[in-house]
N, C-alpha and C positions, 0 to 999 in steps of 0.2 A: 666567588665562582659557584659555590653550592647553591646560593640564593637564585642565581640565574638559571641553573639547571632545574631547580624546583619550580621556578616560575614558568619556564618553557614546558616542562612536563605537565603542569597544571593546565596551561592553555590548551595543549594538545588533547588532554583528557576531556576537557569541557567541549572542545570542538567535535571530537568523535561522539561523545554522548549526545550532543546537541543535534546530530544528524539522525538519530533514531526517531522513527515515526511511530508514535503510539496510536492505538485505536481510539477514536472519539467514543463518547458514551453511547450514542445511538448505533455506532458501527459495530459494537459488540454483538448485536442481534442479527447481523447480516449472515445469511447462510449461503453456502456454495451449492449450486444446483447442477444437475446433469442436463444434457441436450433434451432428453425426453421430458424432464421436469419443467424446463423453461418454456415449453410449448404452451402451457396454460398461464403464462405470466405476461404482463404488460412491459414492453421495452421502454426504458427511460434514456436510452442512448448508449453510445460507446464511450468507455473510459480508457484513456491511455496515460500511463504514469511511467516515470523512470527515477532511478536513484543512482547518482554518480559518486557520492562521498559516503564515508563511514563504513561501519561493519554491517553485516547482514543485509546487503543491498537488495537481495531478492525478497526478503521478508518485509523490508521497509517499503519497497515498491508495491507489494501486495497490500500492505496496510494503507498506503495512499489511495489505492484503487477502492478498497472497502470503505474508507472514509468518504470518498467522493460519491459512492453509491448511497450512503446514508444521507449526505447533503442533498441529494436529488430526491429523497423520500422513498428510496427503495428498501427492500428487505431481503434481496437475494442478488447473487453475482454469478455470472457464467463466464469463466475464463476462456478467452479465445486463443491467447498465446502468451508465452513467457519467453524471455530471451535476454540477450545482451544489448547494452546501449552504450554508445561511445566506446572508449578504450577498455573500460573496466566496470561499467555500470550494469544495472539490471532493469528490465522493462516488463511491464504487464499491460496487456490489452484485454479488456473484458467488457461485457454488456451488463449495464445496470438494469435491474428488474424489480418490478413490484408484483409479487405473487400472492394469491389467496392463501391464507394460513389454513393449513389442514389440521 
Protein backbone atom coordinates (compact mmCIF):
# COMPACT_ATOMS: atom_id res chain seq x y z
CA UNK A 1 0.00 0.00 0.00
CA UNK A 2 2.82 2.43 0.85
CA UNK A 3 4.42 1.83 -2.58
CA UNK A 4 1.17 2.79 -4.28
CA UNK A 5 0.86 6.00 -2.24
CA UNK A 6 4.49 6.91 -2.97
CA UNK A 7 3.98 6.21 -6.69
CA UNK A 8 0.84 8.33 -6.87
CA UNK A 9 2.50 11.16 -4.93
CA UNK A 10 5.50 11.06 -7.28
CA UNK A 11 3.31 11.18 -10.38
CA UNK A 12 1.32 14.13 -9.03
CA UNK A 13 4.54 15.99 -8.12
CA UNK A 14 5.98 15.46 -11.61
CA UNK A 15 2.70 16.59 -13.19
CA UNK A 16 2.56 19.81 -11.16
CA UNK A 17 6.24 20.60 -11.75
CA UNK A 18 5.84 19.83 -15.43
CA UNK A 19 3.22 22.54 -15.77
CA UNK A 20 5.65 25.29 -14.75
CA UNK A 21 6.63 27.53 -17.66
CA UNK A 22 10.25 28.66 -17.51
CA UNK A 23 11.58 31.63 -19.45
CA UNK A 24 13.53 30.74 -22.58
CA UNK A 25 17.11 32.01 -22.80
CA UNK A 26 16.25 34.94 -25.11
CA UNK A 27 13.10 35.73 -23.14
CA UNK A 28 15.11 36.75 -20.09
CA UNK A 29 16.01 39.98 -21.95
CA UNK A 30 12.40 41.02 -22.62
CA UNK A 31 11.41 44.19 -20.78
CA UNK A 32 8.00 45.44 -19.76
CA UNK A 33 7.17 48.85 -21.25
CA UNK A 34 4.56 51.52 -20.54
CA UNK A 35 2.08 52.95 -23.05
CA UNK A 36 4.31 56.00 -23.57
CA UNK A 37 7.42 53.88 -24.12
CA UNK A 38 5.72 51.60 -26.65
CA UNK A 39 4.93 54.51 -28.97
CA UNK A 40 8.47 54.41 -30.37
CA UNK A 41 8.43 50.61 -30.85
CA UNK A 42 7.48 48.37 -33.76
CA UNK A 43 4.51 46.10 -33.09
CA UNK A 44 5.03 42.39 -33.75
CA UNK A 45 1.40 41.53 -33.03
CA UNK A 46 -0.84 40.50 -30.17
CA UNK A 47 0.03 37.56 -27.93
CA UNK A 48 -2.68 35.71 -26.00
CA UNK A 49 -1.83 32.98 -23.50
CA UNK A 50 -3.51 31.05 -20.76
CA UNK A 51 -2.58 28.52 -18.11
CA UNK A 52 -5.16 26.06 -16.82
CA UNK A 53 -3.11 23.63 -14.73
CA UNK A 54 -0.46 23.74 -12.03
CA UNK A 55 0.62 26.26 -9.48
CA UNK A 56 1.34 29.95 -10.17
CA UNK A 57 -1.00 30.10 -13.15
CA UNK A 58 -0.67 33.87 -13.56
CA UNK A 59 3.13 33.71 -13.57
CA UNK A 60 3.16 30.78 -15.99
CA UNK A 61 0.77 32.55 -18.36
CA UNK A 62 2.97 35.67 -18.29
CA UNK A 63 6.08 33.55 -18.94
CA UNK A 64 4.35 31.99 -21.96
CA UNK A 65 3.62 35.48 -23.32
CA UNK A 66 7.21 36.64 -22.76
CA UNK A 67 8.55 33.50 -24.45
CA UNK A 68 6.32 34.17 -27.46
CA UNK A 69 7.60 37.76 -27.70
CA UNK A 70 11.15 36.38 -27.80
CA UNK A 71 10.19 33.84 -30.50
CA UNK A 72 8.85 36.70 -32.62
CA UNK A 73 12.14 38.57 -32.30
CA UNK A 74 10.87 41.18 -29.87
CA UNK A 75 12.64 42.76 -26.95
CA UNK A 76 9.68 44.30 -25.10
CA UNK A 77 6.14 43.49 -24.02
CA UNK A 78 3.18 45.75 -23.31
CA UNK A 79 0.51 44.01 -21.24
CA UNK A 80 -3.00 44.80 -22.47
CA UNK A 81 -4.89 42.67 -19.95
CA UNK A 82 -4.62 39.90 -17.39
CA UNK A 83 -7.45 37.89 -15.99
CA UNK A 84 -9.06 34.53 -15.53
CA UNK A 85 -9.48 31.81 -18.11
CA UNK A 86 -11.87 28.90 -17.87
CA UNK A 87 -12.89 27.83 -14.40
CA UNK A 88 -9.61 28.42 -12.59
CA UNK A 89 -7.01 29.47 -15.14
CA UNK A 90 -5.09 32.66 -15.79
CA UNK A 91 -4.80 34.58 -19.06
CA UNK A 92 -2.54 37.31 -20.46
CA UNK A 93 -3.07 39.40 -23.57
CA UNK A 94 -0.11 41.55 -24.58
CA UNK A 95 1.55 43.24 -27.52
CA UNK A 96 4.91 41.93 -28.69
CA UNK A 97 7.27 44.81 -29.50
CA UNK A 98 10.67 45.49 -30.99
CA UNK A 99 12.03 48.69 -29.46
CA UNK A 100 15.22 50.63 -30.05
CA UNK A 101 17.61 49.99 -27.21
CA UNK A 102 18.32 53.18 -25.30
